[in-house]
C-alpha positions as protocol buffer text, in pm:
chain_id: "A"
residue {
  index: 1
  type: MET
  ca { x: -3202 y: 10602 z: 15423 }
}
residue {
  index: 2
  type: PRO
  ca { x: -3231 y: 10224 z: 15433 }
}
residue {
  index: 3
  type: THR
  ca { x: -3080 y: 10055 z: 15659 }
}
residue {
  index: 4
  type: PHE
  ca { x: -2937 y: 9643 z: 15617 }
}
residue {
  index: 5
  type: THR
  ca { x: -2953 y: 9377 z: 15868 }
}
residue {
  index: 6
  type: TYR
  ca { x: -2637 y: 9143 z: 15838 }
}
residue {
  index: 7
  type: SER
  ca { x: -2580 y: 8868 z: 16103 }
}
residue {
  index: 8
  type: GLY
  ca { x: -2799 y: 9009 z: 16370 }
}
residue {
  index: 9
  type: ALA
  ca { x: -2661 y: 9394 z: 16324 }
}
residue {
  index: 10
  type: ALA
  ca { x: -2828 y: 9656 z: 16135 }
}
residue {
  index: 11
  type: TYR
  ca { x: -2606 y: 9897 z: 15933 }
}
residue {
  index: 12
  type: PRO
  ca { x: -2757 y: 10219 z: 15834 }
}
residue {
  index: 13
  type: ALA
  ca { x: -2713 y: 10347 z: 15437 }
}
residue {
  index: 14
  type: ALA
  ca { x: -2545 y: 10685 z: 15362 }
}
residue {
  index: 15
  type: PRO
  ca { x: -2683 y: 10883 z: 15022 }
}
residue {
  index: 16
  type: GLY
  ca { x: -2593 y: 10639 z: 14719 }
}
residue {
  index: 17
  type: GLU
  ca { x: -2393 y: 10380 z: 14891 }
}
residue {
  index: 18
  type: SER
  ca { x: -2446 y: 9997 z: 14733 }
}
residue {
  index: 19
  type: VAL
  ca { x: -2490 y: 9759 z: 15008 }
}
residue {
  index: 20
  type: LEU
  ca { x: -2149 y: 9689 z: 14945 }
}
residue {
  index: 21
  type: GLU
  ca { x: -2013 y: 9956 z: 15009 }
}
residue {
  index: 22
  type: VAL
  ca { x: -2221 y: 9966 z: 15345 }
}
residue {
  index: 23
  type: LEU
  ca { x: -2084 y: 9604 z: 15478 }
}
residue {
  index: 24
  type: LEU
  ca { x: -1758 y: 9726 z: 15409 }
}
residue {
  index: 25
  type: ARG
  ca { x: -1758 y: 10051 z: 15558 }
}
residue {
  index: 26
  type: GLN
  ca { x: -1878 y: 9902 z: 15864 }
}
residue {
  index: 27
  type: GLY
  ca { x: -1578 y: 9649 z: 15875 }
}
residue {
  index: 28
  type: VAL
  ca { x: -1809 y: 9324 z: 15766 }
}
residue {
  index: 29
  type: GLU
  ca { x: -1609 y: 9081 z: 15536 }
}
residue {
  index: 30
  type: ILE
  ca { x: -1791 y: 9034 z: 15245 }
}
residue {
  index: 31
  type: SER
  ca { x: -1614 y: 8848 z: 14935 }
}
residue {
  index: 32
  type: ASN
  ca { x: -1619 y: 9104 z: 14611 }
}
residue {
  index: 33
  type: SER
  ca { x: -1345 y: 9170 z: 14319 }
}
residue {
  index: 34
  type: CYS
  ca { x: -1485 y: 9355 z: 14028 }
}
residue {
  index: 35
  type: ARG
  ca { x: -1740 y: 9603 z: 14219 }
}
residue {
  index: 36
  type: SER
  ca { x: -1914 y: 9690 z: 13882 }
}
residue {
  index: 37
  type: GLY
  ca { x: -2187 y: 9408 z: 13860 }
}
residue {
  index: 38
  type: ALA
  ca { x: -1976 y: 9168 z: 13638 }
}
residue {
  index: 39
  type: CYS
  ca { x: -1816 y: 8900 z: 13807 }
}
residue {
  index: 40
  type: GLN
  ca { x: -2077 y: 8767 z: 14069 }
}
residue {
  index: 41
  type: SER
  ca { x: -1811 y: 8745 z: 14342 }
}
residue {
  index: 42
  type: CYS
  ca { x: -2012 y: 8968 z: 14602 }
}
residue {
  index: 43
  type: LEU
  ca { x: -2341 y: 8766 z: 14588 }
}
residue {
  index: 44
  type: LEU
  ca { x: -2608 y: 8777 z: 14911 }
}
residue {
  index: 45
  type: ARG
  ca { x: -2961 y: 8664 z: 14996 }
}
residue {
  index: 46
  type: ALA
  ca { x: -3264 y: 8880 z: 15068 }
}
residue {
  index: 47
  type: ALA
  ca { x: -3416 y: 8705 z: 15301 }
}
residue {
  index: 48
  type: ALA
  ca { x: -3696 y: 8982 z: 15350 }
}
residue {
  index: 49
  type: GLY
  ca { x: -3668 y: 9346 z: 15172 }
}
residue {
  index: 50
  type: ALA
  ca { x: -3730 y: 9459 z: 14759 }
}
residue {
  index: 51
  type: VAL
  ca { x: -3452 y: 9450 z: 14543 }
}
residue {
  index: 52
  type: PRO
  ca { x: -3379 y: 9611 z: 14296 }
}
residue {
  index: 53
  type: ALA
  ca { x: -3385 y: 9439 z: 13960 }
}
residue {
  index: 54
  type: VAL
  ca { x: -3055 y: 9623 z: 13866 }
}
residue {
  index: 55
  type: ALA
  ca { x: -2928 y: 9435 z: 14132 }
}
residue {
  index: 56
  type: GLN
  ca { x: -3035 y: 9097 z: 13948 }
}
residue {
  index: 57
  type: GLN
  ca { x: -2951 y: 9151 z: 13630 }
}
residue {
  index: 58
  type: GLY
  ca { x: -2757 y: 8848 z: 13498 }
}
residue {
  index: 59
  type: LEU
  ca { x: -2795 y: 8633 z: 13735 }
}
residue {
  index: 60
  type: LYS
  ca { x: -2973 y: 8267 z: 13651 }
}
residue {
  index: 61
  type: ALA
  ca { x: -3404 y: 8254 z: 13715 }
}
residue {
  index: 62
  type: THR
  ca { x: -3334 y: 8016 z: 14008 }
}
residue {
  index: 63
  type: LEU
  ca { x: -3108 y: 8271 z: 14175 }
}
residue {
  index: 64
  type: ILE
  ca { x: -3326 y: 8523 z: 14147 }
}
residue {
  index: 65
  type: GLU
  ca { x: -3666 y: 8370 z: 14280 }
}
residue {
  index: 66
  type: GLN
  ca { x: -3456 y: 8296 z: 14623 }
}
residue {
  index: 67
  type: GLY
  ca { x: -3386 y: 8619 z: 14625 }
}
residue {
  index: 68
  type: TYR
  ca { x: -2996 y: 8651 z: 14555 }
}
residue {
  index: 69
  type: PHE
  ca { x: -2869 y: 8956 z: 14396 }
}
residue {
  index: 70
  type: LEU
  ca { x: -2536 y: 9173 z: 14347 }
}
residue {
  index: 71
  type: SER
  ca { x: -2446 y: 9370 z: 14662 }
}
residue {
  index: 72
  type: CYS
  ca { x: -2215 y: 9578 z: 14469 }
}
residue {
  index: 73
  type: VAL
  ca { x: -2470 y: 9776 z: 14245 }
}
residue {
  index: 74
  type: CYS
  ca { x: -2780 y: 9701 z: 14485 }
}
residue {
  index: 75
  type: ARG
  ca { x: -2893 y: 10084 z: 14629 }
}
residue {
  index: 76
  type: PRO
  ca { x: -3214 y: 9961 z: 14757 }
}
residue {
  index: 77
  type: GLU
  ca { x: -3454 y: 10230 z: 14874 }
}
residue {
  index: 78
  type: THR
  ca { x: -3586 y: 9997 z: 15161 }
}
residue {
  index: 79
  type: ASP
  ca { x: -3466 y: 9784 z: 15460 }
}
residue {
  index: 80
  type: LEU
  ca { x: -3328 y: 9457 z: 15347 }
}
residue {
  index: 81
  type: PHE
  ca { x: -3261 y: 9163 z: 15559 }
}
residue {
  index: 82
  type: LEU
  ca { x: -2940 y: 8980 z: 15416 }
}
residue {
  index: 83
  type: GLU
  ca { x: -2795 y: 8644 z: 15443 }
}
residue {
  index: 84
  type: PRO
  ca { x: -2481 y: 8497 z: 15260 }
}
residue {
  index: 85
  type: ALA
  ca { x: -2450 y: 8339 z: 14984 }
}
residue {
  index: 86
  type: GLY
  ca { x: -2432 y: 8017 z: 15162 }
}
residue {
  index: 87
  type: GLY
  ca { x: -2518 y: 7636 z: 14978 }
}
residue {
  index: 88
  type: LEU
  ca { x: -2367 y: 7795 z: 14634 }
}
residue {
  index: 89
  type: GLU
  ca { x: -2054 y: 7658 z: 14618 }
}
residue {
  index: 90
  type: ILE
  ca { x: -1841 y: 7369 z: 14559 }
}
residue {
  index: 91
  type: ALA
  ca { x: -1537 y: 7269 z: 14690 }
}
residue {
  index: 92
  type: ALA
  ca { x: -1237 y: 7181 z: 14544 }
}
residue {
  index: 93
  type: THR
  ca { x: -852 y: 7139 z: 14510 }
}
residue {
  index: 94
  type: ILE
  ca { x: -558 y: 7273 z: 14316 }
}
residue {
  index: 95
  type: ALA
  ca { x: -454 y: 6992 z: 14112 }
}
residue {
  index: 96
  type: ALA
  ca { x: -211 y: 7151 z: 13905 }
}
residue {
  index: 97
  type: LEU
  ca { x: 7 y: 7510 z: 13863 }
}
residue {
  index: 98
  type: GLU
  ca { x: 174 y: 7592 z: 13538 }
}
residue {
  index: 99
  type: ARG
  ca { x: 368 y: 7854 z: 13480 }
}
residue {
  index: 100
  type: LEU
  ca { x: 318 y: 7954 z: 13055 }
}
residue {
  index: 101
  type: THR
  ca { x: 508 y: 8342 z: 13091 }
}
residue {
  index: 102
  type: PRO
  ca { x: 645 y: 8519 z: 13353 }
}
residue {
  index: 103
  type: THR
  ca { x: 276 y: 8681 z: 13441 }
}
residue {
  index: 104
  type: VAL
  ca { x: 34 y: 8414 z: 13315 }
}
residue {
  index: 105
  type: MET
  ca { x: -29 y: 8103 z: 13490 }
}
residue {
  index: 106
  type: ARG
  ca { x: -264 y: 7749 z: 13400 }
}
residue {
  index: 107
  type: ALA
  ca { x: -414 y: 7661 z: 13699 }
}
residue {
  index: 108
  type: ARG
  ca { x: -636 y: 7343 z: 13722 }
}
residue {
  index: 109
  type: LEU
  ca { x: -864 y: 7276 z: 13945 }
}
residue {
  index: 110
  type: ARG
  ca { x: -1043 y: 6917 z: 14057 }
}
residue {
  index: 111
  type: THR
  ca { x: -1424 y: 6989 z: 14198 }
}
residue {
  index: 112
  type: ALA
  ca { x: -1547 y: 6748 z: 14461 }
}
residue {
  index: 113
  type: ALA
  ca { x: -1896 y: 6719 z: 14222 }
}
residue {
  index: 114
  type: PRO
  ca { x: -1931 y: 6759 z: 13913 }
}
residue {
  index: 115
  type: LEU
  ca { x: -1996 y: 7108 z: 13728 }
}
residue {
  index: 116
  type: ASP
  ca { x: -2238 y: 7146 z: 13463 }
}
residue {
  index: 117
  type: TYR
  ca { x: -2090 y: 7454 z: 13251 }
}
residue {
  index: 118
  type: ARG
  ca { x: -1997 y: 7529 z: 12918 }
}
residue {
  index: 119
  type: PRO
  ca { x: -1679 y: 7670 z: 12813 }
}
residue {
  index: 120
  type: GLY
  ca { x: -1617 y: 8012 z: 12808 }
}
residue {
  index: 121
  type: GLN
  ca { x: -1825 y: 8027 z: 13128 }
}
residue {
  index: 122
  type: TYR
  ca { x: -1667 y: 8193 z: 13435 }
}
residue {
  index: 123
  type: ILE
  ca { x: -1673 y: 8069 z: 13781 }
}
residue {
  index: 124
  type: ILE
  ca { x: -1567 y: 8223 z: 14132 }
}
residue {
  index: 125
  type: LEU
  ca { x: -1250 y: 8115 z: 14272 }
}
residue {
  index: 126
  type: ARG
  ca { x: -1281 y: 8141 z: 14681 }
}
residue {
  index: 127
  type: ARG
  ca { x: -958 y: 8055 z: 14892 }
}
residue {
  index: 128
  type: ALA
  ca { x: -971 y: 7960 z: 15283 }
}
residue {
  index: 129
  type: ASP
  ca { x: -989 y: 8297 z: 15385 }
}
residue {
  index: 130
  type: GLY
  ca { x: -1313 y: 8401 z: 15162 }
}
residue {
  index: 131
  type: LEU
  ca { x: -1107 y: 8600 z: 14859 }
}
residue {
  index: 132
  type: ALA
  ca { x: -1250 y: 8553 z: 14591 }
}
residue {
  index: 133
  type: ARG
  ca { x: -1206 y: 8631 z: 14220 }
}
residue {
  index: 134
  type: SER
  ca { x: -1362 y: 8536 z: 13888 }
}
residue {
  index: 135
  type: TYR
  ca { x: -1187 y: 8370 z: 13627 }
}
residue {
  index: 136
  type: SER
  ca { x: -1303 y: 8215 z: 13240 }
}
residue {
  index: 137
  type: LEU
  ca { x: -1276 y: 7828 z: 13183 }
}
residue {
  index: 138
  type: ALA
  ca { x: -1074 y: 7718 z: 12930 }
}
residue {
  index: 139
  type: SER
  ca { x: -1145 y: 7374 z: 12986 }
}
residue {
  index: 140
  type: LEU
  ca { x: -1416 y: 7166 z: 12818 }
}
residue {
  index: 141
  type: PRO
  ca { x: -1615 y: 6926 z: 13102 }
}
residue {
  index: 142
  type: GLU
  ca { x: -1476 y: 6599 z: 12980 }
}
residue {
  index: 143
  type: ASP
  ca { x: -1096 y: 6726 z: 13075 }
}
residue {
  index: 144
  type: GLY
  ca { x: -1167 y: 6633 z: 13427 }
}
residue {
  index: 145
  type: THR
  ca { x: -1037 y: 6930 z: 13563 }
}
residue {
  index: 146
  type: LEU
  ca { x: -1122 y: 7350 z: 13534 }
}
residue {
  index: 147
  type: GLU
  ca { x: -824 y: 7558 z: 13329 }
}
residue {
  index: 148
  type: LEU
  ca { x: -797 y: 7883 z: 13456 }
}
residue {
  index: 149
  type: HIS
  ca { x: -561 y: 8119 z: 13293 }
}
residue {
  index: 150
  type: ILE
  ca { x: -408 y: 8362 z: 13593 }
}
residue {
  index: 151
  type: ARG
  ca { x: -266 y: 8691 z: 13486 }
}
residue {
  index: 152
  type: ARG
  ca { x: 14 y: 8824 z: 13792 }
}
residue {
  index: 153
  type: ALA
  ca { x: -188 y: 9137 z: 13840 }
}
residue {
  index: 154
  type: PRO
  ca { x: 41 y: 9463 z: 13994 }
}
residue {
  index: 155
  type: GLN
  ca { x: -65 y: 9403 z: 14376 }
}
residue {
  index: 156
  type: GLY
  ca { x: -323 y: 9108 z: 14277 }
}
residue {
  index: 157
  type: ARG
  ca { x: -375 y: 8995 z: 14604 }
}
residue {
  index: 158
  type: MET
  ca { x: -528 y: 8609 z: 14434 }
}
residue {
  index: 159
  type: SER
  ca { x: -300 y: 8626 z: 14156 }
}
residue {
  index: 160
  type: GLY
  ca { x: 28 y: 8697 z: 14385 }
}
residue {
  index: 161
  type: TRP
  ca { x: -139 y: 8385 z: 14584 }
}
residue {
  index: 162
  type: LEU
  ca { x: -168 y: 8155 z: 14276 }
}
residue {
  index: 163
  type: PHE
  ca { x: 221 y: 8245 z: 14183 }
}
residue {
  index: 164
  type: ASP
  ca { x: 370 y: 8232 z: 14496 }
}
residue {
  index: 165
  type: GLU
  ca { x: 246 y: 8048 z: 14815 }
}
residue {
  index: 166
  type: ALA
  ca { x: -49 y: 7815 z: 14699 }
}
residue {
  index: 167
  type: ARG
  ca { x: 6 y: 7454 z: 14594 }
}
residue {
  index: 168
  type: GLU
  ca { x: -113 y: 7155 z: 14458 }
}
residue {
  index: 169
  type: ASN
  ca { x: -385 y: 6957 z: 14632 }
}
residue {
  index: 170
  type: GLU
  ca { x: -426 y: 7282 z: 14841 }
}
residue {
  index: 171
  type: GLY
  ca { x: -788 y: 7307 z: 14900 }
}
residue {
  index: 172
  type: VAL
  ca { x: -1057 y: 7644 z: 14734 }
}
residue {
  index: 173
  type: SER
  ca { x: -1408 y: 7646 z: 14681 }
}
residue {
  index: 174
  type: ILE
  ca { x: -1605 y: 7725 z: 14344 }
}
residue {
  index: 175
  type: ARG
  ca { x: -1937 y: 7891 z: 14292 }
}
residue {
  index: 176
  type: GLY
  ca { x: -2102 y: 7961 z: 13899 }
}
residue {
  index: 177
  type: PRO
  ca { x: -2061 y: 7916 z: 13599 }
}
residue {
  index: 178
  type: ALA
  ca { x: -2183 y: 8216 z: 13515 }
}
residue {
  index: 179
  type: GLY
  ca { x: -2174 y: 8409 z: 13167 }
}
residue {
  index: 180
  type: ASP
  ca { x: -2318 y: 8419 z: 12824 }
}
residue {
  index: 181
  type: CYS
  ca { x: -2002 y: 8392 z: 12590 }
}
residue {
  index: 182
  type: PHE
  ca { x: -1992 y: 8023 z: 12489 }
}
residue {
  index: 183
  type: TYR
  ca { x: -2045 y: 7834 z: 12183 }
}
residue {
  index: 184
  type: THR
  ca { x: -2366 y: 7777 z: 12107 }
}
residue {
  index: 185
  type: ALA
  ca { x: -2442 y: 7475 z: 11807 }
}
residue {
  index: 186
  type: GLY
  ca { x: -2750 y: 7556 z: 11554 }
}
residue {
  index: 187
  type: LYS
  ca { x: -2574 y: 7762 z: 11256 }
}
residue {
  index: 188
  type: PRO
  ca { x: -2271 y: 7512 z: 11174 }
}
residue {
  index: 189
  type: GLU
  ca { x: -2123 y: 7690 z: 10876 }
}
residue {
  index: 190
  type: GLN
  ca { x: -2134 y: 8051 z: 11014 }
}
residue {
  index: 191
  type: PRO
  ca { x: -1803 y: 8171 z: 11036 }
}
residue {
  index: 192
  type: LEU
  ca { x: -1667 y: 8295 z: 11418 }
}
residue {
  index: 193
  type: LEU
  ca { x: -1459 y: 8540 z: 11514 }
}
residue {
  index: 194
  type: LEU
  ca { x: -1275 y: 8504 z: 11808 }
}
residue {
  index: 195
  type: ALA
  ca { x: -1070 y: 8835 z: 11951 }
}
residue {
  index: 196
  type: ALA
  ca { x: -884 y: 8823 z: 12236 }
}
residue {
  index: 197
  type: THR
  ca { x: -572 y: 9015 z: 12430 }
}
residue {
  index: 198
  type: GLY
  ca { x: -416 y: 8889 z: 12701 }
}
residue {
  index: 199
  type: THR
  ca { x: -566 y: 8575 z: 12921 }
}
residue {
  index: 200
  type: GLY
  ca { x: -942 y: 8705 z: 12759 }
}
residue {
  index: 201
  type: LEU
  ca { x: -738 y: 8382 z: 12578 }
}
residue {
  index: 202
  type: ALA
  ca { x: -870 y: 8128 z: 12851 }
}
residue {
  index: 203
  type: PRO
  ca { x: -1242 y: 8184 z: 12739 }
}
residue {
  index: 204
  type: LEU
  ca { x: -1204 y: 8177 z: 12401 }
}
residue {
  index: 205
  type: ALA
  ca { x: -948 y: 7894 z: 12375 }
}
residue {
  index: 206
  type: GLY
  ca { x: -1221 y: 7656 z: 12544 }
}
residue {
  index: 207
  type: ILE
  ca { x: -1521 y: 7827 z: 12298 }
}
residue {
  index: 208
  type: CYS
  ca { x: -1259 y: 7727 z: 11982 }
}
residue {
  index: 209
  type: ARG
  ca { x: -1232 y: 7373 z: 12148 }
}
residue {
  index: 210
  type: ASP
  ca { x: -1588 y: 7339 z: 12190 }
}
residue {
  index: 211
  type: ALA
  ca { x: -1695 y: 7474 z: 11841 }
}
residue {
  index: 212
  type: VAL
  ca { x: -1469 y: 7160 z: 11696 }
}
residue {
  index: 213
  type: LYS
  ca { x: -1606 y: 6890 z: 11940 }
}
residue {
  index: 214
  type: GLN
  ca { x: -1918 y: 6988 z: 11852 }
}
residue {
  index: 215
  type: GLY
  ca { x: -1882 y: 6953 z: 11470 }
}
residue {
  index: 216
  type: HIS
  ca { x: -1865 y: 7357 z: 11315 }
}
residue {
  index: 217
  type: ARG
  ca { x: -1782 y: 7362 z: 10977 }
}
residue {
  index: 218
  type: GLY
  ca { x: -1759 y: 7718 z: 10919 }
}
residue {
  index: 219
  type: SER
  ca { x: -1418 y: 7876 z: 10973 }
}
residue {
  index: 220
  type: ILE
  ca { x: -1274 y: 7960 z: 11319 }
}
residue {
  index: 221
  type: HIS
  ca { x: -1075 y: 8270 z: 11303 }
}
residue {
  index: 222
  type: LEU
  ca { x: -885 y: 8288 z: 11654 }
}
residue {
  index: 223
  type: TYR
  ca { x: -699 y: 8620 z: 11676 }
}
residue {
  index: 224
  type: HIS
  ca { x: -479 y: 8638 z: 12009 }
}
residue {
  index: 225
  type: GLY
  ca { x: -306 y: 8958 z: 12086 }
}
residue {
  index: 226
  type: ALA
  ca { x: -49 y: 9094 z: 12326 }
}
residue {
  index: 227
  type: LEU
  ca { x: 208 y: 9395 z: 12381 }
}
residue {
  index: 228
  type: ARG
  ca { x: 525 y: 9193 z: 12295 }
}
residue {
  index: 229
  type: ARG
  ca { x: 584 y: 8852 z: 12196 }
}
residue {
  index: 230
  type: ASP
  ca { x: 656 y: 8739 z: 12543 }
}
residue {
  index: 231
  type: GLY
  ca { x: 306 y: 8805 z: 12661 }
}
residue {
  index: 232
  type: LEU
  ca { x: 178 y: 8538 z: 12399 }
}
residue {
  index: 233
  type: TYR
  ca { x: 118 y: 8206 z: 12545 }
}
residue {
  index: 234
  type: LEU
  ca { x: -67 y: 7861 z: 12443 }
}
residue {
  index: 235
  type: GLN
  ca { x: 85 y: 7904 z: 12060 }
}
residue {
  index: 236
  type: ASP
  ca { x: 210 y: 7541 z: 11990 }
}
residue {
  index: 237
  type: GLU
  ca { x: -122 y: 7432 z: 12103 }
}
residue {
  index: 238
  type: LEU
  ca { x: -346 y: 7670 z: 11960 }
}
residue {
  index: 239
  type: ARG
  ca { x: -147 y: 7581 z: 11558 }
}
residue {
  index: 240
  type: ASP
  ca { x: -227 y: 7221 z: 11658 }
}
residue {
  index: 241
  type: ILE
  ca { x: -565 y: 7267 z: 11680 }
}
residue {
  index: 242
  type: ALA
  ca { x: -527 y: 7443 z: 11371 }
}
residue {
  index: 243
  type: GLN
  ca { x: -336 y: 7210 z: 11195 }
}
residue {
  index: 244
  type: ALA
  ca { x: -554 y: 6961 z: 11285 }
}
residue {
  index: 245
  type: ASN
  ca { x: -876 y: 7121 z: 11182 }
}
residue {
  index: 246
  type: ALA
  ca { x: -858 y: 7293 z: 10830 }
}
residue {
  index: 247
  type: ASN
  ca { x: -1188 y: 7539 z: 10886 }
}
residue {
  index: 248
  type: VAL
  ca { x: -977 y: 7658 z: 11226 }
}
residue {
  index: 249
  type: HIS
  ca { x: -731 y: 7985 z: 11180 }
}
residue {
  index: 250
  type: TYR
  ca { x: -501 y: 8114 z: 11419 }
}
residue {
  index: 251
  type: ARG
  ca { x: -329 y: 8436 z: 11473 }
}
residue {
  index: 252
  type: PRO
  ca { x: -66 y: 8586 z: 11717 }
}
residue {
  index: 253
  type: VAL
  ca { x: -88 y: 8968 z: 11709 }
}
residue {
  index: 254
  type: VAL
  ca { x: 226 y: 9150 z: 11909 }
}
residue {
  index: 255
  type: LEU
  ca { x: 52 y: 9491 z: 11875 }
}
residue {
  index: 256
  type: GLU
  ca { x: 420 y: 9655 z: 11915 }
}
residue {
  index: 257
  type: ALA
  ca { x: 518 y: 9512 z: 11565 }
}
residue {
  index: 258
  type: ASP
  ca { x: 160 y: 9388 z: 11388 }
}
residue {
  index: 259
  type: GLY
  ca { x: -59 y: 9731 z: 11521 }
}
residue {
  index: 260
  type: ALA
  ca { x: -383 y: 9741 z: 11660 }
}
residue {
  index: 261
  type: ILE
  ca { x: -579 y: 9412 z: 11715 }
}
residue {
  index: 262
  type: ASP
  ca { x: -854 y: 9593 z: 11508 }
}
residue {
  index: 263
  type: LYS
  ca { x: -656 y: 9698 z: 11240 }
}
residue {
  index: 264
  type: VAL
  ca { x: -519 y: 9336 z: 11175 }
}
residue {
  index: 265
  type: ILE
  ca { x: -869 y: 9218 z: 11190 }
}
residue {
  index: 266
  type: ALA
  ca { x: -976 y: 9431 z: 10969 }
}
residue {
  index: 267
  type: ALA
  ca { x: -718 y: 9384 z: 10696 }
}
residue {
  index: 268
  type: ASP
  ca { x: -847 y: 8994 z: 10682 }
}
residue {
  index: 269
  type: HIS
  ca { x: -1174 y: 9049 z: 10717 }
}
residue {
  index: 270
  type: PRO
  ca { x: -1331 y: 9360 z: 10616 }
}
residue {
  index: 271
  type: LYS
  ca { x: -1686 y: 9234 z: 10590 }
}
residue {
  index: 272
  type: LEU
  ca { x: -1820 y: 9071 z: 10868 }
}
residue {
  index: 273
  type: SER
  ca { x: -2202 y: 9043 z: 10779 }
}
residue {
  index: 274
  type: GLY
  ca { x: -2340 y: 8725 z: 10866 }
}
residue {
  index: 275
  type: TRP
  ca { x: -2065 y: 8596 z: 11130 }
}
residue {
  index: 276
  type: ARG
  ca { x: -2039 y: 8561 z: 11491 }
}
residue {
  index: 277
  type: GLY
  ca { x: -1802 y: 8720 z: 11725 }
}
residue {
  index: 278
  type: PHE
  ca { x: -1690 y: 8634 z: 12046 }
}
residue {
  index: 279
  type: VAL
  ca { x: -1422 y: 8910 z: 12240 }
}
residue {
  index: 280
  type: CYS
  ca { x: -1242 y: 8852 z: 12527 }
}
residue {
  index: 281
  type: GLY
  ca { x: -985 y: 9089 z: 12776 }
}
residue {
  index: 282
  type: ASP
  ca { x: -902 y: 9426 z: 12854 }
}
residue {
  index: 283
  type: PRO
  ca { x: -1260 y: 9636 z: 12895 }
}
residue {
  index: 284
  type: SER
  ca { x: -1187 y: 9895 z: 12657 }
}
residue {
  index: 285
  type: ILE
  ca { x: -1034 y: 9643 z: 12425 }
}
residue {
  index: 286
  type: VAL
  ca { x: -1327 y: 9485 z: 12391 }
}
residue {
  index: 287
  type: GLN
  ca { x: -1554 y: 9793 z: 12401 }
}
residue {
  index: 288
  type: MET
  ca { x: -1373 y: 9896 z: 12100 }
}
residue {
  index: 289
  type: LEU
  ca { x: -1381 y: 9568 z: 11934 }
}
residue {
  index: 290
  type: LYS
  ca { x: -1742 y: 9549 z: 11953 }
}
residue {
  index: 291
  type: LYS
  ca { x: -1833 y: 9808 z: 11777 }
}
residue {
  index: 292
  type: LYS
  ca { x: -1561 y: 9800 z: 11470 }
}
residue {
  index: 293
  type: PHE
  ca { x: -1744 y: 9441 z: 11465 }
}
residue {
  index: 294
  type: PHE
  ca { x: -2073 y: 9639 z: 11396 }
}
residue {
  index: 295
  type: ILE
  ca { x: -1977 y: 9869 z: 11204 }
}
residue {
  index: 296
  type: ALA
  ca { x: -1820 y: 9618 z: 10950 }
}
residue {
  index: 297
  type: GLY
  ca { x: -2199 y: 9449 z: 10944 }
}
residue {
  index: 298
  type: MET
  ca { x: -2202 y: 9177 z: 11201 }
}
residue {
  index: 299
  type: ALA
  ca { x: -2514 y: 9207 z: 11375 }
}
residue {
  index: 300
  type: SER
  ca { x: -2508 y: 9268 z: 11753 }
}
residue {
  index: 301
  type: ARG
  ca { x: -2714 y: 9015 z: 11854 }
}
residue {
  index: 302
  type: GLU
  ca { x: -2417 y: 8791 z: 11719 }
}
residue {
  index: 303
  type: ILE
  ca { x: -2147 y: 8913 z: 11891 }
}
residue {
  index: 304
  type: PHE
  ca { x: -2104 y: 8757 z: 12249 }
}
residue {
  index: 305
  type: ALA
  ca { x: -1846 y: 8975 z: 12501 }
}
residue {
  index: 306
  type: ASP
  ca { x: -1649 y: 8903 z: 12829 }
}
residue {
  index: 307
  type: ALA
  ca { x: -1442 y: 9237 z: 12947 }
}
residue {
  index: 308
  type: PHE
  ca { x: -1167 y: 9118 z: 13255 }
}
residue {
  index: 309
  type: VAL
  ca { x: -1267 y: 9403 z: 13499 }
}
residue {
  index: 310
  type: GLU
  ca { x: -948 y: 9373 z: 13763 }
}
residue {
  index: 311
  type: ALA
  ca { x: -1059 y: 9355 z: 14129 }
}
residue {
  index: 312
  type: PRO
  ca { x: -935 y: 9638 z: 14384 }
}
residue {
  index: 313
  type: CYS
  ca { x: -702 y: 9591 z: 14568 }
}
residue {
  index: 314
  type: SER
  ca { x: -844 y: 9695 z: 14888 }
}
């Protein structure tokens, strides 16, 4: 079995263990969140040793060339000498915290240096003690602050802190951006279908605003689903965007009253050939909608998704 050396100590791996699992088992403090290779908060660097390709999927080429990898999905067959992912973070402060519903908060962050990103991508938010979570960006770069939508998760350590303890002007840090769920120009007449549940609305609100800003002329249909009406948020802002732009159509969906979001969308748009789709939110709903969009005629290469995987409580 391989051995992983970190901060001068060597840790042998048990069969099938990932680098992250080995270090956590040994009591080493390593930032992590989804533990499924999605959020990139567990990034480490291999100073020596061969990293499996699967542990670098989704990373920028510049990071891969420097030996960075996702420790939660890295199960190498040879020894690794590890280093923390230093030098990749930007200092930031909490500019504002606004409760949009009893369980959804809008957090605005001000970075010490400009961040080059596309609305809809995600960042890793890290607080002073090292706890890190990934959140999608609802803002546009010209807004001046980064906008995140935080759902209060049961026993959520980061969301609980942001709701109950964090204060404006408190220092944090961020890393990123990452993800390919964002608007790209080039097909200005193509109809766009954006579907979200819960705080999956965050990236799609940003994508919608970005498409409008870039002069997209095709119709833009934004669906936001919540189990109950009190789970919907940003309704006034999204209706204002739709009112100001004739090609933007906003449809809030109350699942208890209106039915499943896929059925609501299918009733409005049974054929999706030639469309581009963006899907964000609960992983099971994201997978279902991606399949339904494809069956309705949307090309798989035109479907972009971001499933929100909750972090373990530990």
